[in-house]
C-alpha positions as CSV (number, residue, x, y, z in Angstrom):
1,M,0.0,0.0,0.0
2,L,2.8,2.4,0.9
3,K,4.5,1.7,-2.4
4,G,1.3,2.3,-4.3
5,N,0.7,5.6,-2.5
6,L,4.2,6.7,-3.3
7,R,3.7,6.0,-7.0
8,S,0.4,8.0,-6.9
9,H,2.2,10.8,-5.2
10,E,5.0,10.8,-7.8
11,L,2.5,10.8,-10.7
12,I,0.3,13.6,-9.2
13,F,3.2,16.0,-8.5
14,A,5.0,15.3,-11.8
15,I,1.8,15.6,-13.9
16,A,0.8,18.8,-12.0
17,M,4.2,20.4,-12.8
18,W,4.0,19.3,-16.4
19,L,0.4,20.4,-16.9
20,L,0.8,23.9,-15.3
21,S,4.1,24.7,-17.0
22,R,2.8,23.5,-20.4
23,L,-0.4,25.5,-19.9
24,L,1.6,28.6,-19.3
25,I,3.6,28.0,-22.5
26,A,0.3,27.4,-24.5
27,I,-1.2,30.6,-23.2
28,A,2.0,32.5,-24.1
29,M,2.3,31.1,-27.6
30,L,-1.4,30.8,-28.6
31,L,-2.9,33.8,-26.8
32,I,-0.3,36.4,-25.8
33,A,2.0,36.2,-28.9
34,P,-0.7,36.6,-31.5
35,S,-2.1,39.6,-29.7
36,L,1.2,41.5,-29.8
37,S,2.5,43.8,-32.6
38,T,5.1,42.5,-35.2
39,P,8.5,42.4,-33.5
40,P,11.8,43.2,-35.3
41,N,12.9,40.2,-37.3
42,G,9.9,38.3,-36.2
43,I,6.2,37.6,-37.1
44,V,2.8,37.7,-35.6
45,P,1.9,34.0,-35.2
46,T,-1.4,32.5,-36.1
47,V,-3.2,30.3,-33.6
48,S,-2.2,27.0,-35.0
49,W,0.2,24.1,-34.4
50,D,2.8,26.0,-36.5
51,V,3.7,28.0,-33.5
52,F,5.5,24.9,-32.1
53,S,7.7,24.6,-35.1
54,A,10.8,26.8,-35.8
55,W,14.6,26.5,-36.4
56,D,15.7,22.9,-35.8
57,S,12.0,21.7,-35.9
58,V,12.0,22.1,-39.7
59,F,14.9,19.5,-40.0
60,Y,13.0,17.0,-37.8
61,E,9.9,17.4,-39.8
62,K,11.7,16.8,-43.1
63,I,13.4,13.7,-41.7
64,A,10.1,12.3,-40.5
65,T,8.3,12.9,-43.8
66,S,11.1,12.6,-46.5
67,G,14.1,10.9,-44.8
68,Y,17.7,12.1,-44.4
69,E,19.8,14.0,-46.9
70,Y,23.5,14.8,-46.9
71,A,26.3,16.1,-49.1
72,P,30.0,16.6,-48.2
73,D,29.9,20.4,-48.3
74,S,29.7,23.3,-45.8
75,H,25.9,23.6,-46.0
76,K,23.5,22.4,-43.3
77,H,22.1,18.9,-43.8
78,S,19.5,16.9,-41.9
79,V,21.9,14.0,-41.2
80,A,23.3,16.1,-38.3
81,F,20.1,15.3,-36.4
82,F,19.9,12.0,-34.7
83,P,17.1,9.5,-35.7
84,L,15.1,8.4,-32.7
85,F,12.9,11.6,-32.4
86,P,12.0,11.7,-36.2
87,L,11.4,7.9,-36.2
88,L,8.8,8.3,-33.4
89,I,7.2,11.3,-35.2
90,R,6.9,9.1,-38.3
91,G,5.1,6.5,-36.1
92,F,2.5,9.0,-35.0
93,I,2.2,10.3,-38.6
94,A,1.3,6.7,-39.6
95,L,-1.7,7.0,-37.2
96,G,-3.0,9.9,-39.3
97,L,-1.6,12.9,-37.4
98,P,-0.1,15.9,-39.2
99,V,3.6,16.2,-38.7
100,E,3.4,19.3,-36.5
101,V,0.9,17.6,-34.2
102,A,2.9,14.3,-34.1
103,G,6.2,16.1,-33.2
104,T,4.6,18.2,-30.5
105,L,2.9,15.2,-28.9
106,V,6.0,13.0,-28.9
107,N,8.1,15.7,-27.2
108,N,5.5,16.6,-24.6
109,L,4.8,13.0,-23.7
110,A,8.5,12.2,-23.4
111,F,9.0,15.3,-21.3
112,L,6.2,14.2,-18.9
113,G,7.9,10.8,-18.7
114,A,11.2,12.5,-17.9
115,L,9.6,14.4,-15.0
116,I,8.1,11.2,-13.6
117,V,11.4,9.3,-13.9
118,L,13.4,12.1,-12.3
119,Y,11.0,12.4,-9.4
120,R,11.1,8.7,-8.6
121,W,14.9,8.5,-8.7
122,I,15.6,11.7,-6.6
123,D,12.9,10.6,-4.1
124,E,14.7,7.3,-3.6
125,R,18.1,8.9,-3.2
126,H,17.5,12.4,-1.6
127,G,13.9,12.4,-0.3
128,V,10.6,14.0,-1.2
129,S,11.6,17.6,-0.8
130,A,14.6,17.3,-3.2
131,A,12.5,15.3,-5.6
132,R,9.9,18.0,-5.7
133,W,12.3,20.8,-6.2
134,A,14.3,19.0,-8.9
135,T,11.1,18.2,-10.8
136,A,9.9,21.8,-10.5
137,V,13.3,23.1,-11.8
138,L,13.1,20.7,-14.8
139,A,9.5,21.7,-15.5
140,W,9.7,25.5,-15.0
141,C,13.2,26.3,-16.2
142,P,12.8,28.7,-19.2
143,L,14.6,26.2,-21.5
144,S,11.8,23.6,-20.7
145,L,10.1,25.3,-23.6
146,F,12.1,22.9,-25.7
147,G,10.3,20.0,-24.0
148,T,7.1,21.3,-25.7
149,V,8.0,22.5,-29.1
150,I,9.3,20.2,-31.9
151,Y,12.7,19.5,-30.5
152,S,14.3,16.4,-29.1
153,E,15.0,17.7,-25.6
154,G,12.1,15.9,-24.0
155,L,13.1,12.5,-25.5
156,Y,16.7,12.9,-24.6
157,L,15.9,14.0,-21.0
158,L,13.6,10.9,-20.6
159,F,16.2,8.3,-21.7
160,S,19.3,10.0,-20.3
161,T,17.6,10.4,-16.9
162,A,16.3,6.8,-17.0
163,A,19.7,5.5,-17.9
164,L,21.5,7.5,-15.1
165,G,18.9,6.3,-12.5
166,A,19.2,2.7,-13.6
167,F,23.0,2.8,-13.5
168,D,22.9,4.4,-10.1
169,R,20.7,1.5,-8.9
170,K,23.0,-1.0,-10.6
171,H,20.2,-2.0,-13.0
172,Y,22.7,-2.4,-15.8
173,A,20.5,-4.0,-18.4
174,K,18.0,-1.2,-18.1
175,A,20.8,1.4,-18.2
176,A,22.1,-0.1,-21.4
177,I,18.7,0.0,-23.1
178,C,17.8,3.5,-22.0
179,G,21.4,4.6,-22.8
180,T,21.1,3.2,-26.3
181,C,17.9,5.2,-26.8
182,A,19.7,8.4,-25.5
183,T,22.6,8.0,-27.8
184,A,20.1,7.5,-30.7
185,A,18.4,10.7,-29.7
186,R,21.2,13.3,-29.3
187,P,24.9,13.4,-30.0
188,T,25.5,14.6,-26.4
189,G,24.5,11.1,-25.3
190,V,28.2,10.2,-25.8
191,A,28.8,11.8,-22.4
192,L,26.8,8.9,-20.9
193,I,29.2,6.3,-22.2
194,L,32.2,8.1,-20.8
195,A,30.5,8.8,-17.4
196,F,29.4,5.2,-17.0
197,L,32.9,3.9,-17.7
198,I,34.5,6.3,-15.2
199,V,31.9,5.4,-12.5
200,A,32.4,1.7,-13.1
201,W,36.2,2.2,-12.8
202,R,35.9,4.4,-9.7
203,L,33.5,2.1,-7.8
204,R,35.0,-1.1,-9.2
205,S,31.5,-2.2,-10.2
206,G,32.5,-5.3,-12.2
207,T,32.1,-6.6,-15.7
208,R,28.4,-6.0,-16.0
209,A,28.8,-2.3,-15.4
210,Y,31.5,-2.1,-18.1
211,L,29.4,-4.0,-20.6
212,A,26.4,-1.8,-19.9
213,S,28.6,1.3,-20.3
214,L,29.8,0.2,-23.7
215,A,26.4,-1.1,-24.8
216,T,25.1,2.5,-24.2
217,G,26.8,3.5,-27.4
218,A,24.7,1.1,-29.5
219,G,22.4,3.9,-30.6
220,L,25.3,6.0,-31.9
221,L,26.9,2.9,-33.5
222,L,23.7,2.0,-35.3
223,Y,23.3,5.5,-36.6
224,S,26.9,5.5,-37.8
225,L,26.3,2.3,-39.7
226,Y,23.2,3.8,-41.3
227,C,25.3,6.8,-42.4
228,K,27.9,4.5,-44.0
229,L,25.2,2.5,-45.9
230,Q,23.2,5.5,-47.0
231,F,26.0,8.1,-47.6
232,G,29.2,6.2,-47.6
233,D,30.5,8.0,-44.5
234,Y,30.4,6.5,-41.0
235,L,30.8,10.1,-39.6
236,A,28.4,11.9,-41.9
237,F,26.4,13.2,-38.9
238,L,29.6,14.7,-37.4
239,H,30.8,16.2,-40.7
240,A,27.4,17.8,-41.2
241,Q,27.5,19.4,-37.8
242,Q,30.5,21.4,-38.9
243,A,28.0,23.8,-40.7
244,W,26.9,24.8,-37.2
245,R,30.3,24.3,-35.5
246,P,33.1,25.0,-38.0
247,T,35.8,24.7,-35.4
248,T,36.5,22.4,-32.4
249,G,38.1,23.0,-29.1
250,F,37.5,25.7,-26.5
251,N,36.4,28.8,-28.3
252,W,37.9,31.4,-26.0
253,Q,37.2,34.3,-28.3
254,Q,33.4,33.7,-28.1
255,W,33.5,33.3,-24.4
256,W,35.5,36.5,-24.1
257,K,32.9,38.2,-26.3
258,M,30.1,37.1,-24.0
259,L,32.0,38.4,-20.9
260,M,32.5,41.7,-22.6
261,Q,28.8,41.8,-23.6
262,I,27.8,41.3,-20.0
263,S,30.2,43.9,-18.5
264,V,30.5,46.7,-21.1
265,G,27.6,45.9,-23.5
266,T,27.2,44.7,-27.0
267,T,27.3,48.1,-28.6
268,N,30.6,49.1,-26.9
269,W,32.1,45.7,-27.7
270,K,31.0,46.0,-31.3
271,Y,32.6,49.4,-31.8
272,G,35.6,48.9,-29.5
273,S,34.9,52.1,-27.7
274,I,32.3,53.6,-25.2
275,K,29.3,54.5,-27.4
276,D,26.8,53.5,-24.7
277,P,28.2,54.6,-21.2
278,W,25.0,53.5,-19.4
279,H,25.7,49.8,-19.7
280,P,29.1,49.7,-18.0
281,L,27.9,52.2,-15.4
282,L,24.8,50.1,-14.6
283,F,27.0,47.0,-14.5
284,L,29.3,48.6,-12.0
285,L,26.4,49.8,-10.0
286,I,24.9,46.3,-9.7
287,V,28.3,44.8,-8.8
288,G,29.0,47.5,-6.2
289,S,25.5,47.1,-4.7
290,S,26.0,43.4,-4.5
291,Y,29.3,43.9,-2.6
292,L,27.7,46.3,-0.2
293,L,24.7,44.0,0.3
294,W,27.1,41.1,1.1
295,H,29.3,43.2,3.4
296,Y,26.4,44.5,5.5
297,R,24.4,41.2,5.5
298,F,25.1,40.7,9.2
299,R,24.6,44.3,10.2
300,G,20.9,44.7,10.7
301,L,19.6,43.7,7.2
302,G,18.7,40.1,8.1
303,S,18.6,37.1,5.9
304,T,15.2,37.9,4.3
305,K,16.1,41.4,3.1
306,T,19.5,40.2,2.0
307,D,18.0,37.3,-0.1
308,Y,15.4,39.6,-1.7
309,G,18.1,42.2,-2.3
310,F,20.3,39.7,-4.2
311,A,17.3,38.5,-6.1
312,F,16.4,42.0,-7.3
313,L,20.1,42.7,-8.3
314,G,20.1,39.4,-10.2
315,L,17.0,40.4,-12.1
316,C,18.5,43.8,-12.9
317,L,21.7,42.1,-14.2
318,W,19.7,39.8,-16.4
319,L,17.7,42.7,-17.8
320,L,21.0,44.4,-18.6
321,A,23.0,41.5,-20.0
322,G,20.4,39.1,-21.4
323,D,21.3,35.9,-23.2
324,P,25.1,36.1,-22.7
325,L,24.6,36.1,-19.0
326,T,22.3,33.0,-19.1
327,D,24.9,31.2,-21.2
328,V,27.8,31.9,-18.8
329,V,25.7,31.0,-15.7
330,A,24.4,27.8,-17.3
331,I,27.8,26.4,-18.1
332,F,30.1,27.8,-15.4
333,G,27.5,28.2,-12.7
334,G,26.4,24.7,-13.4
335,A,29.9,23.4,-13.1
336,Y,30.4,25.2,-9.8
337,L,27.1,23.9,-8.4
338,L,28.2,20.3,-9.3
339,W,31.5,20.8,-7.5
340,Y,29.8,22.4,-4.5
341,L,27.5,19.4,-4.1
342,R,30.0,16.8,-5.1
343,T,29.8,14.9,-1.8
344,Q,26.0,14.9,-1.7
345,L,25.0,13.8,-5.2
346,S,25.6,10.3,-6.6
347,P,28.9,9.7,-8.5
348,V,27.1,9.0,-11.8
349,T,25.2,12.4,-11.5
350,I,28.4,14.3,-10.8
351,I,30.6,12.6,-13.4
352,Y,27.9,12.7,-16.1
353,G,27.4,16.4,-15.5
354,F,31.1,17.2,-15.8
355,C,31.5,15.0,-18.9
356,A,28.5,16.6,-20.6
357,L,29.7,20.2,-19.7
358,G,33.2,19.3,-21.0
359,L,31.7,18.1,-24.2
360,L,29.9,21.4,-24.7
361,L,33.0,23.5,-23.9
362,V,35.2,21.7,-26.5
363,S,32.5,21.6,-29.2
364,G,33.9,24.8,-30.7
365,S,30.6,26.7,-30.6
366,T,28.7,28.8,-28.1
367,I,25.4,28.6,-30.0
368,S,22.5,27.3,-28.0
369,L,24.7,26.6,-25.0
370,N,22.0,27.3,-22.4
371,R,19.6,25.0,-24.2
372,L,22.2,22.2,-24.4
373,A,23.1,22.7,-20.8
374,Y,19.4,22.3,-19.8
375,G,19.6,18.8,-21.4
376,I,22.2,17.8,-18.8
377,V,19.8,16.6,-16.1
378,S,22.6,16.6,-13.5
379,L,22.3,20.4,-13.3
380,E,18.6,20.3,-12.6
381,I,19.2,17.7,-9.9
382,A,21.9,19.8,-8.3
383,L,19.8,22.9,-8.2
384,G,16.8,21.0,-6.9
385,V,18.9,19.5,-4.0
386,L,20.2,23.0,-3.2
387,L,16.8,24.7,-3.3
388,A,15.4,22.0,-1.0
389,R,17.8,23.3,1.6
390,Y,16.9,27.0,0.9
391,P,13.2,27.0,0.0
392,R,13.0,30.8,0.1
393,W,15.5,31.0,-2.8
394,G,13.5,28.2,-4.4
395,Y,10.4,30.3,-4.6
396,I,12.4,33.3,-5.9
397,V,13.9,31.1,-8.6
398,M,10.5,29.7,-9.6
399,V,9.1,33.3,-10.0
400,F,12.1,34.2,-12.1
401,F,11.8,31.0,-14.2
402,T,8.1,31.7,-14.8
403,I,8.9,35.2,-16.2
404,L,11.6,33.9,-18.5
405,L,9.5,30.9,-19.6
406,T,6.7,33.2,-20.7
407,S,9.2,35.5,-22.5
408,F,10.9,32.5,-24.3
409,A,7.6,31.0,-25.3
410,V,6.4,34.3,-26.9
411,R,9.7,34.8,-28.7
412,F,9.7,31.3,-30.1
413,A,6.1,31.7,-31.4
414,Q,7.2,35.0,-33.0
415,K,10.0,33.0,-34.7
416,Q,12.6,35.0,-32.8
417,W,15.8,33.3,-31.7
418,V,15.6,31.5,-28.3
419,A,18.7,29.8,-26.9
């Protein structure tokens, strides 16, 4: 009876987080966005399923309806996108659904599954409070928009989370199956293979753990064989991705650019001189205010005023710096958070998080970094465990997430770049 009640509890909370956050996205995309004026470099969307399709969505839809295409040139080709998501879309199309409806349903159902799987795993390891906060973070993070539109985030989160949880429980056969699905869904699934091998070595887990680690790469291997048979190139998917990422390695120039955009502003960085003095002045004002708030936190302000003060300054900094700030915080803030909680989280959670972040840093590109970081479930777990300790900050973060999620949903519906 207790186990049955626990399962009901998991389902109710996860479904509630999924339903409420997806409802907010639907309202933003189908009601708010169509009522606004035409934005620069955007459109006024119509109330249709088309609002859930933009950017990478077009590639997935073409793969599902027409199959893959590739040529060894510098142009963008659909073979760069892994097959599991479009295959499932094609299955729903076979049931008579339009491709936009099929893609939206697959991603949303998979994202709901990811929330349920995450809640159950974190509840077992860290307790109900941490499970609730981790699930809420995954559901309400602004980048969870990509668990609703026609992208593969929901599917990858489902299978990567299931694989990590199974490996943590030493259910190696399940870890291998779910890991195979993850590596067939996103190229970042490669981080699972490396993480499992390192954990197996560190914990001396035995032969079954090593076999499961290697078997996780079956999805990637099968897709590579398909590329050889279809296009004569085992690494066609990797070569095609060079259109998005022409270089490899740590792109320090782009990271320096983002730091300059945060501190001095895009306009000043572009012209190499101070054309907009307000940005650096406001940045210095925010930094100085943060120092003073920290310095005087024990001198009569109290923890409540201090927390809300930092929250207000954080909001001001985001309004000033925008997307470059979220990219830097997602990667380097996420890495710090994993290190800070390294003794409290499971080894597989920590090691997978660092392997996946390392893969992003050496990818040679800074495009969509915050979205790709969102797909690393270790970061949501770490933030959830931390917020369970500091619930006041948890509510502040949820309010901030809700504001950004609404903004991102409107922007995506308007066909403006998000993440």
